[in-house]
C-alpha positions as CSV (number, residue, x, y, z in Angstrom):
1,M,-6.4,-9.1,-50.4
2,K,-5.2,-7.8,-47.1
3,K,-1.8,-9.1,-45.9
4,Y,-1.5,-8.3,-42.2
5,L,1.8,-7.1,-40.9
6,L,0.5,-7.1,-37.3
7,P,-2.1,-9.8,-36.7
8,N,-5.7,-8.6,-36.5
9,D,-7.2,-11.6,-34.7
10,V,-5.3,-11.4,-31.4
11,N,-5.3,-9.5,-28.1
12,W,-2.5,-7.0,-27.5
13,Y,-0.7,-7.2,-24.2
14,R,1.5,-4.4,-22.8
15,A,4.8,-5.7,-21.5
16,N,7.9,-4.4,-19.6
17,F,10.8,-6.4,-21.0
18,H,13.4,-5.1,-18.5
19,C,13.0,-5.1,-14.7
20,H,15.1,-5.5,-11.5
21,T,13.9,-6.6,-8.1
22,V,15.3,-7.4,-4.6
23,H,16.8,-10.5,-6.2
24,S,19.6,-8.3,-7.7
25,D,19.8,-4.5,-7.4
26,G,16.1,-3.5,-7.4
27,A,14.1,-2.2,-4.4
28,Y,10.8,-3.9,-5.0
29,T,9.9,-7.5,-4.5
30,P,8.6,-9.4,-7.6
31,E,5.1,-9.2,-6.0
32,K,5.3,-5.4,-5.6
33,V,6.5,-5.1,-9.2
34,K,3.5,-7.1,-10.3
35,E,1.2,-4.9,-8.3
36,V,2.4,-1.5,-9.6
37,Y,2.7,-2.7,-13.3
38,K,-0.7,-4.5,-13.3
39,N,-2.3,-1.4,-11.8
40,H,-0.8,0.7,-14.7
41,G,-2.3,-1.5,-17.4
42,Y,0.5,-4.0,-18.0
43,S,-0.1,-7.7,-18.5
44,I,3.5,-9.0,-18.7
45,V,6.7,-8.3,-16.9
46,A,10.1,-9.9,-17.7
47,Y,11.9,-10.2,-14.4
48,T,15.5,-9.7,-15.7
49,D,17.5,-9.6,-12.5
50,H,21.3,-9.5,-12.9
51,D,22.6,-13.1,-13.3
52,V,19.7,-14.6,-11.4
53,L,17.3,-16.7,-13.4
54,L,14.2,-17.5,-11.3
55,D,10.8,-19.0,-12.1
56,H,8.1,-16.5,-11.0
57,S,5.2,-18.5,-12.4
58,D,3.6,-18.3,-8.9
59,L,2.8,-14.7,-9.8
60,N,0.8,-15.7,-12.9
61,D,-3.0,-15.1,-13.0
62,E,-5.6,-14.6,-15.7
63,G,-4.5,-11.0,-16.1
64,F,-0.7,-11.2,-15.5
65,L,2.2,-13.2,-16.8
66,A,5.8,-13.3,-15.5
67,L,8.5,-14.1,-18.1
68,T,11.4,-16.2,-16.9
69,S,14.4,-14.1,-17.8
70,C,17.6,-12.5,-16.6
71,E,20.3,-10.0,-17.6
72,Y,23.8,-11.1,-18.4
73,A,26.8,-8.8,-18.5
74,V,30.3,-9.0,-19.9
75,N,32.7,-6.2,-19.2
76,E,35.8,-4.9,-21.0
77,A,39.0,-5.3,-19.0
78,T,40.9,-2.3,-20.2
79,P,39.0,0.6,-21.9
80,K,40.3,2.1,-25.1
81,F,40.6,5.9,-24.7
82,P,43.0,8.1,-26.6
83,K,45.8,9.5,-24.4
84,I,44.7,13.1,-25.2
85,F,41.8,12.7,-22.7
86,D,44.3,12.1,-19.9
87,V,42.0,9.9,-17.9
88,E,42.5,7.0,-15.6
89,T,41.9,3.8,-17.6
90,G,40.8,1.9,-14.6
91,D,37.6,3.9,-14.2
92,W,34.6,1.6,-14.5
93,Q,32.5,4.3,-16.1
94,R,34.9,4.3,-19.1
95,K,34.8,0.5,-19.6
96,K,32.7,-0.8,-22.4
97,C,30.3,-3.7,-21.7
98,V,27.6,-5.8,-23.3
99,H,24.3,-6.5,-21.4
100,L,22.0,-9.2,-22.7
101,N,18.5,-10.0,-21.6
102,I,17.7,-13.7,-22.1
103,F,14.0,-14.9,-22.2
104,A,13.3,-18.5,-21.5
105,K,11.1,-20.3,-24.1
106,D,10.0,-22.7,-21.4
107,Q,8.7,-20.9,-18.4
108,H,10.3,-23.4,-16.0
109,N,13.7,-23.4,-17.6
110,T,16.0,-21.9,-15.0
111,F,19.3,-23.4,-16.3
112,M,21.8,-20.5,-16.7
113,P,24.0,-21.4,-19.7
114,A,26.8,-18.8,-19.3
115,T,27.1,-17.9,-15.7
116,A,30.3,-16.0,-15.0
117,I,32.7,-18.4,-13.2
118,E,33.4,-15.9,-10.5
119,Q,29.7,-15.6,-9.7
120,Q,28.9,-19.3,-9.7
121,W,29.6,-20.0,-6.0
122,I,27.8,-16.8,-4.8
123,L,24.8,-17.6,-6.9
124,Q,24.5,-21.2,-5.9
125,N,25.1,-20.4,-2.2
126,R,22.2,-17.9,-2.3
127,Y,19.9,-20.0,-4.6
128,P,20.8,-23.6,-3.9
129,D,18.4,-24.9,-6.6
130,T,20.0,-22.8,-9.3
131,K,21.6,-24.8,-12.1
132,C,24.4,-23.1,-13.9
133,D,27.5,-24.1,-15.8
134,G,30.2,-21.7,-14.7
135,Y,31.8,-20.0,-17.7
136,F,34.6,-17.5,-18.2
137,R,33.0,-14.6,-20.0
138,E,35.4,-13.0,-22.4
139,Y,34.8,-9.4,-23.7
140,S,35.6,-10.0,-27.4
141,K,33.6,-10.6,-30.5
142,E,34.1,-14.4,-30.2
143,G,33.4,-14.3,-26.4
144,I,30.1,-12.4,-26.8
145,N,28.9,-14.6,-29.6
146,E,29.7,-17.7,-27.6
147,I,27.5,-16.4,-24.8
148,I,24.7,-15.7,-27.3
149,K,25.1,-19.2,-28.8
150,R,25.0,-20.9,-25.4
151,C,21.8,-19.1,-24.6
152,N,20.2,-19.9,-27.9
153,D,21.2,-23.5,-27.6
154,A,19.7,-23.7,-24.1
155,G,16.3,-22.4,-25.2
156,F,16.5,-18.6,-24.8
157,L,15.7,-15.6,-26.9
158,V,18.6,-13.1,-26.6
159,Q,18.3,-9.3,-26.7
160,L,21.0,-6.6,-26.7
161,N,20.3,-3.9,-24.1
162,H,21.0,-0.1,-23.8
163,P,23.9,0.2,-26.4
164,Y,24.6,3.8,-25.5
165,W,25.0,3.3,-21.8
166,S,27.2,0.3,-22.6
167,L,29.4,2.4,-24.8
168,N,28.9,0.0,-27.7
169,E,30.4,1.1,-30.9
170,R,29.4,0.0,-34.4
171,E,32.1,-2.6,-34.6
172,D,30.6,-4.2,-31.5
173,Y,27.0,-4.6,-32.4
174,I,27.2,-5.4,-36.1
175,N,29.4,-8.4,-35.3
176,M,26.9,-10.0,-32.9
177,E,25.4,-13.2,-34.1
178,G,22.2,-14.9,-33.0
179,L,20.4,-11.9,-31.4
180,W,16.6,-12.0,-31.3
181,G,16.1,-8.3,-30.4
182,L,17.6,-4.9,-29.8
183,E,16.3,-2.6,-27.0
184,I,15.9,0.7,-28.8
185,L,14.7,2.5,-25.7
186,N,15.9,1.8,-22.2
187,Y,13.8,4.2,-20.2
188,A,15.9,4.3,-17.0
189,T,19.2,5.0,-18.9
190,E,17.4,7.5,-21.2
191,L,16.5,9.4,-18.0
192,E,20.1,9.1,-16.9
193,T,21.9,10.0,-20.1
194,G,19.3,11.6,-22.5
195,S,20.8,9.5,-25.3
196,E,19.4,6.0,-25.0
197,Y,16.7,6.2,-27.7
198,C,18.5,4.5,-30.7
199,P,16.3,3.4,-33.6
200,Y,19.3,4.4,-35.9
201,I,21.3,1.5,-34.3
202,Y,18.5,-0.9,-35.1
203,D,18.5,0.3,-38.8
204,D,22.3,-0.1,-38.9
205,M,22.1,-3.6,-37.6
206,V,19.4,-4.5,-40.1
207,R,21.3,-3.0,-43.0
208,N,24.3,-5.1,-42.0
209,G,22.4,-8.4,-42.3
210,M,20.4,-8.9,-39.1
211,F,17.2,-9.1,-41.1
212,N,15.1,-11.0,-38.5
213,L,16.0,-8.7,-35.6
214,V,13.1,-7.1,-33.7
215,C,13.1,-3.9,-31.8
216,T,11.8,-3.6,-28.2
217,M,11.5,-1.0,-25.4
218,G,11.8,-1.6,-21.7
219,D,12.0,0.3,-18.4
220,D,15.1,-1.2,-16.6
221,N,13.3,-0.1,-13.5
222,H,15.0,-0.4,-10.1
223,N,12.4,1.5,-8.0
224,H,14.9,2.9,-5.5
225,G,13.4,5.2,-2.9
226,D,10.0,3.6,-3.5
227,S,9.9,5.5,-6.7
228,V,8.2,4.6,-10.0
229,R,10.1,7.4,-11.9
230,E,11.9,4.8,-14.0
231,S,8.7,2.8,-14.7
232,F,6.1,2.8,-17.5
233,G,8.2,4.7,-20.1
234,G,9.2,1.9,-22.5
235,S,6.7,-0.7,-23.5
236,T,6.6,-3.7,-25.9
237,F,3.1,-4.8,-27.1
238,I,2.7,-8.5,-27.9
239,G,-0.2,-9.9,-30.0
240,A,-1.5,-13.3,-29.0
241,K,-4.8,-15.2,-28.7
242,E,-4.4,-15.7,-25.0
243,L,-2.2,-14.6,-22.1
244,K,-0.5,-18.0,-22.0
245,Y,3.3,-18.4,-21.7
246,D,3.7,-20.5,-24.8
247,Q,1.5,-18.2,-26.9
248,I,3.5,-15.1,-25.8
249,I,6.8,-16.7,-26.6
250,E,5.5,-17.9,-30.0
251,A,4.3,-14.3,-30.7
252,M,7.7,-13.0,-29.8
253,E,9.4,-15.5,-32.1
254,K,7.1,-14.6,-35.0
255,G,7.6,-10.9,-34.5
256,N,4.0,-10.2,-33.6
257,I,5.1,-7.3,-31.5
258,Y,5.7,-3.5,-31.6
259,C,7.2,-1.1,-29.1
260,A,6.2,2.3,-27.8
261,S,7.3,5.1,-25.6
262,G,5.1,7.1,-23.2
263,R,4.2,6.6,-19.6
264,N,0.5,6.9,-19.7
265,N,-1.0,6.6,-23.2
266,P,1.7,5.6,-25.6
267,P,0.8,5.6,-29.3
268,Q,-0.6,2.3,-30.5
269,F,-1.2,0.6,-33.8
270,K,-4.8,-0.5,-34.4
271,E,-4.3,-2.2,-37.8
272,L,-1.3,-2.6,-40.1
273,Y,-1.6,-4.4,-43.4
274,V,-0.7,-4.3,-47.1
275,E,-3.5,-4.2,-49.7
276,D,-3.2,-3.5,-53.4
277,N,0.5,-2.7,-52.9
278,K,-0.2,-0.1,-50.3
279,I,0.9,-0.1,-46.7
280,I,-2.2,0.8,-44.6
281,I,-1.8,2.1,-41.1
282,E,-4.6,2.6,-38.6
283,C,-3.5,3.9,-35.2
284,S,-4.4,6.0,-32.1
285,P,-4.4,9.8,-32.7
286,V,-0.8,10.9,-33.6
287,E,0.9,13.8,-35.2
288,S,3.0,12.0,-37.8
289,I,3.3,8.6,-39.5
290,Y,6.6,7.5,-41.1
291,V,7.7,4.7,-43.4
292,N,11.5,3.9,-43.4
293,G,13.1,1.7,-46.0
294,Y,16.6,0.8,-47.0
295,G,18.1,4.2,-47.3
296,R,17.3,7.8,-46.4
297,N,13.7,8.2,-45.2
298,D,11.6,10.4,-47.4
299,R,8.1,9.4,-46.7
300,H,5.8,10.7,-43.9
301,I,2.4,12.1,-43.3
302,T,2.0,15.0,-40.8
303,A,-1.3,16.3,-39.4
304,P,-2.2,19.9,-39.9
305,E,-1.2,22.1,-37.0
306,N,-3.3,21.5,-33.9
307,E,-4.8,18.4,-35.4
308,E,-4.1,14.6,-35.3
309,I,-4.4,11.7,-37.7
310,T,-5.3,8.1,-37.3
311,H,-4.8,6.8,-40.8
312,G,-2.0,6.6,-43.3
313,E,-1.3,5.0,-46.7
314,F,2.0,4.6,-48.5
315,A,2.8,2.9,-51.8
316,L,4.8,-0.3,-51.4
317,R,8.0,0.4,-53.3
318,E,10.3,-2.3,-54.5
319,S,13.2,0.0,-54.2
320,D,12.8,0.2,-50.4
321,V,13.8,-3.5,-50.1
322,Y,12.4,-3.6,-46.6
323,F,10.4,-1.1,-44.5
324,R,9.3,-0.4,-40.9
325,V,6.6,2.0,-39.7
326,T,6.8,4.6,-37.0
327,I,4.0,6.7,-35.5
328,R,4.7,9.8,-33.3
329,D,2.2,11.6,-31.1
330,K,2.0,15.3,-30.2
331,Y,4.0,14.6,-27.0
332,G,7.0,13.2,-29.0
333,N,6.3,9.6,-28.0
334,N,7.0,7.0,-30.7
335,A,5.8,3.5,-31.6
336,H,7.8,1.3,-33.9
337,T,7.4,-1.9,-35.8
338,H,10.3,-4.1,-36.8
339,T,11.3,-4.4,-40.5
340,Y,9.3,-6.3,-43.2
341,F,10.6,-7.3,-46.6
342,V,8.8,-5.7,-49.5
343,K,9.1,-8.9,-51.6
344,D,7.0,-10.8,-49.1
345,Y,4.0,-8.4,-49.7
346,L,4.4,-7.0,-53.2
347,E,1.9,-8.2,-55.8
348,K,3.1,-8.0,-59.4
């Protein structure tokens, strides 16, 4: 009997989960973003402008869906740097921060549950219909978890963004509570730093108890200079029957998603299931297929030189505890699933 890890009776929609427009520090209007992304094969864009939560449902059509979302930030007041570096501690580039994308479960929910108190007046002056509570954001374990809790309670899924750019350390991210997802590739900051691809942080968070955490990728595009250089590099694919807001959110909550890098033809999963205690992978042509469990990865299939593969099989091992699947194409682009627990699929 096949037990599907990714549903086989749905449509798969390509999404950009991280985007900025003229409503914060982006160059394109929401309409222009829709145009360029739809023309590139995307069906979904989360409009995550900084501290601005707007309902863009007027952009929806049968081939496009706008997710109601925004990006919150909380910044460290005084950076921790050893004196041996002899640097100015007031430099913003050395301050740690936490950036969180929040995705509204109800498309028309534009209540902002943790607006920075110093931004409340500016926000409500610019957007008179905005509803927000005015909250003092504190950069601390307790302060960050309070923001996440407020967002969860108000009906949002919460994602941690670009941990490398934010200078997040292990003690920061493993203490976060209530996260729905981790952005394991932020394409814009990867172009900027060369270090923003971080599946190892995802694994560390899961190993430390965040068992229901999903992994995503997004562009964080700003499109300055009328450029799409930051666009199309990090995608999240969502499996749902129809391109309807409630169905997309339900798919996100169930984990019917995977993420992939690559601007034009990112690697994609075709089927993923367990049968007779084997993990079966069907995918677009790739160079390698990997299965990672709890511990050091020792399982992969690699195509012969100058060839590609579209199928892989791995025994379901109880010792793995959980597993996730990665496929990598010949250009170095990767697609990742989130983790699955062996006990949920193992037949004894």
